[in-house]
C-alpha positions as CSV (number, residue, x, y, z in Angstrom):
1,X,-19.5,26.8,-6.1
2,X,-19.4,24.2,-2.2
3,X,-19.7,20.4,-0.7
4,X,-22.7,21.5,1.8
5,X,-22.1,18.0,3.0
6,X,-24.8,16.5,0.4
7,X,-22.8,17.7,-2.9
8,X,-21.8,20.4,-4.4
9,X,-23.9,23.5,-4.6
10,X,-24.0,26.7,-6.1
11,X,-24.4,29.4,-3.9
12,X,-24.3,33.3,-3.4
13,X,-23.6,35.1,-0.5
14,X,-23.5,39.1,0.4
15,X,-20.7,38.1,2.5
16,X,-22.7,37.3,6.1
17,X,-24.0,33.6,7.3
18,X,-28.0,34.7,6.7
19,X,-26.7,36.6,3.1
20,X,-25.2,33.1,2.5
21,X,-28.1,30.7,0.0
22,X,-28.1,28.2,-2.8
23,X,-28.5,29.7,-6.0
24,X,-30.4,26.0,-7.0
25,X,-30.8,22.9,-6.1
26,X,-28.7,21.0,-9.6
27,X,-28.1,17.0,-9.2
28,X,-31.0,16.9,-6.0
29,X,-34.6,15.2,-6.1
30,X,-37.9,17.1,-5.2
31,X,-37.5,17.5,-1.1
32,X,-34.1,17.1,-1.6
33,X,-32.4,13.7,-2.2
34,X,-29.3,13.6,-4.4
35,X,-30.2,12.5,-8.3
36,X,-26.9,12.1,-8.8
37,X,-24.1,9.0,-7.5
38,X,-22.0,12.0,-7.7
39,X,-21.7,15.8,-9.2
40,X,-19.5,18.6,-9.4
41,X,-19.4,22.4,-10.6
42,X,-16.3,23.6,-12.2
43,X,-14.8,26.6,-14.5
44,X,-17.1,29.7,-12.7
45,X,-16.5,32.3,-15.8
46,X,-18.2,35.9,-15.8
47,X,-19.1,36.9,-19.1
48,X,-21.5,39.6,-20.2
49,X,-23.6,40.3,-17.0
50,X,-24.5,36.3,-15.3
51,X,-22.0,33.2,-14.1
52,X,-21.6,30.2,-16.5
53,X,-20.1,27.2,-14.5
54,X,-20.1,23.5,-16.1
55,X,-21.7,21.1,-14.2
56,X,-21.1,17.3,-14.4
57,X,-22.8,14.6,-13.0
58,X,-23.6,10.5,-13.9
59,X,-21.4,11.2,-16.8
60,X,-23.1,14.4,-17.8
61,X,-22.0,17.6,-18.1
62,X,-23.9,21.4,-18.7
63,X,-23.6,24.2,-19.3
64,X,-25.5,27.0,-17.3
65,X,-25.7,30.3,-17.3
66,X,-27.1,32.3,-13.8
67,X,-27.8,35.4,-12.3
68,X,-27.9,34.4,-9.3
69,X,-31.3,33.1,-9.0
70,X,-33.1,29.9,-8.8
71,X,-35.6,31.3,-11.6
72,X,-32.6,32.9,-13.5
73,X,-30.0,30.0,-14.1
74,X,-30.9,28.8,-17.2
75,X,-28.8,25.4,-19.2
76,X,-27.5,26.4,-22.4
77,X,-26.3,23.2,-23.5
78,X,-25.6,19.5,-22.1
79,X,-23.3,17.2,-23.8
80,X,-23.7,13.5,-23.4
81,X,-22.8,10.6,-22.6
82,X,-19.6,12.2,-21.0
83,X,-16.5,9.1,-21.0
84,X,-13.3,10.3,-21.6
85,X,-11.6,13.7,-22.1
86,X,-12.7,16.9,-20.1
87,X,-16.0,17.4,-21.1
88,X,-16.7,21.1,-21.3
89,X,-13.5,23.1,-20.4
90,X,-11.1,26.5,-21.1
91,X,-13.9,29.0,-21.0
92,X,-12.7,32.3,-22.6
93,X,-14.5,35.5,-22.9
94,X,-13.1,37.0,-26.8
95,X,-15.1,39.4,-29.2
96,X,-18.1,39.4,-27.2
97,X,-18.7,35.8,-27.1
98,X,-17.8,33.1,-24.3
99,X,-15.7,30.1,-25.9
100,X,-15.6,26.8,-24.5
101,X,-14.1,23.6,-25.7
102,X,-15.9,19.9,-25.6
103,X,-14.6,16.3,-25.1
104,X,-17.5,14.0,-26.3
105,X,-17.6,9.7,-26.2
106,X,-14.8,8.6,-28.6
107,X,-12.5,11.5,-28.3
108,X,-14.5,14.3,-30.7
109,X,-13.3,17.7,-29.9
110,X,-14.6,20.2,-30.4
111,X,-14.5,24.3,-30.3
112,X,-17.9,26.0,-28.9
113,X,-19.5,29.3,-28.0
114,X,-22.4,31.0,-26.5
115,X,-23.3,34.5,-26.5
116,X,-25.9,33.7,-23.3
117,X,-28.5,32.5,-24.6
118,X,-29.7,28.4,-25.8
119,X,-30.2,29.7,-29.5
120,X,-27.0,30.7,-29.7
121,X,-24.6,27.9,-28.1
122,X,-23.3,25.8,-30.4
123,X,-20.2,24.2,-32.1
124,X,-18.1,26.3,-33.2
125,X,-16.0,23.3,-35.3
126,X,-15.1,20.0,-34.5
127,X,-11.4,18.3,-34.7
128,X,-10.1,15.5,-35.2
129,X,-12.1,12.4,-33.9
130,X,-10.5,9.7,-32.0
131,X,-7.2,12.0,-31.8
132,X,-5.2,11.7,-28.4
133,X,-5.9,14.8,-26.0
134,X,-4.2,17.0,-27.2
135,X,-5.2,17.5,-30.9
136,X,-8.3,18.9,-29.9
137,X,-9.0,23.0,-28.5
138,X,-6.6,23.8,-26.0
139,X,-4.7,27.0,-25.4
140,X,-7.8,30.0,-25.7
141,X,-7.1,32.4,-25.7
142,X,-8.6,36.6,-26.0
143,X,-6.5,39.2,-29.2
144,X,-9.0,41.7,-29.9
145,X,-11.8,40.4,-31.9
146,X,-10.0,36.9,-32.4
147,X,-9.8,34.0,-30.4
148,X,-7.0,32.4,-31.1
149,X,-5.9,28.9,-29.6
150,X,-4.3,25.4,-30.7
151,X,-5.6,22.3,-32.5
152,X,-5.4,18.9,-34.0
153,X,-7.0,19.3,-37.5
154,X,-6.1,15.6,-38.1
155,X,-4.2,16.4,-41.2
156,X,-1.0,18.7,-40.6
157,X,-0.8,18.3,-36.4
158,X,-1.0,20.6,-33.8
159,X,-1.5,24.7,-35.0
160,X,-2.1,27.9,-33.9
161,X,-5.5,28.3,-35.0
162,X,-7.9,31.7,-34.7
163,X,-11.5,32.3,-34.4
164,X,-14.5,35.2,-35.4
165,X,-17.1,32.4,-33.6
166,X,-18.5,31.4,-36.7
167,X,-17.4,27.7,-39.0
168,X,-16.3,30.0,-41.9
169,X,-14.0,32.0,-40.1
170,X,-12.2,29.2,-37.3
171,X,-8.7,29.1,-39.8
């Protein structure tokens, strides 16, 4: 991800000037004019043969997967509007899934997962709606086939949790 003077955009490169090109014009209207007042890409993470990244623009955050081509760049999730919190963060590979956290307007904190498909991208569990920023899932760490993290369920404060990627298996 780099700023080309118009906006942050996703590039790919083979290490040469001739082999460096924009992967996709996210946030740009046909003809190349910016459709957003601000935008940036973050959280670049390699998983399952693809590059995953977040794209923030106009109080919206999207999770994308790309294989390095415009045709192979797919939006997996959109959280909108984003008025508080980091949006999507903490991308962590574990148990053959990519886990991440999301904070929505009003302070709803959630643990999400994706297998790289739109259908396989979903909320695993929500935590302490309206709580402080520290109440949401954080410190995601993969240990074998288990994801370990901290979160506050609104009952006992911030505690250690584990997840197998299912709602029932998140305790």
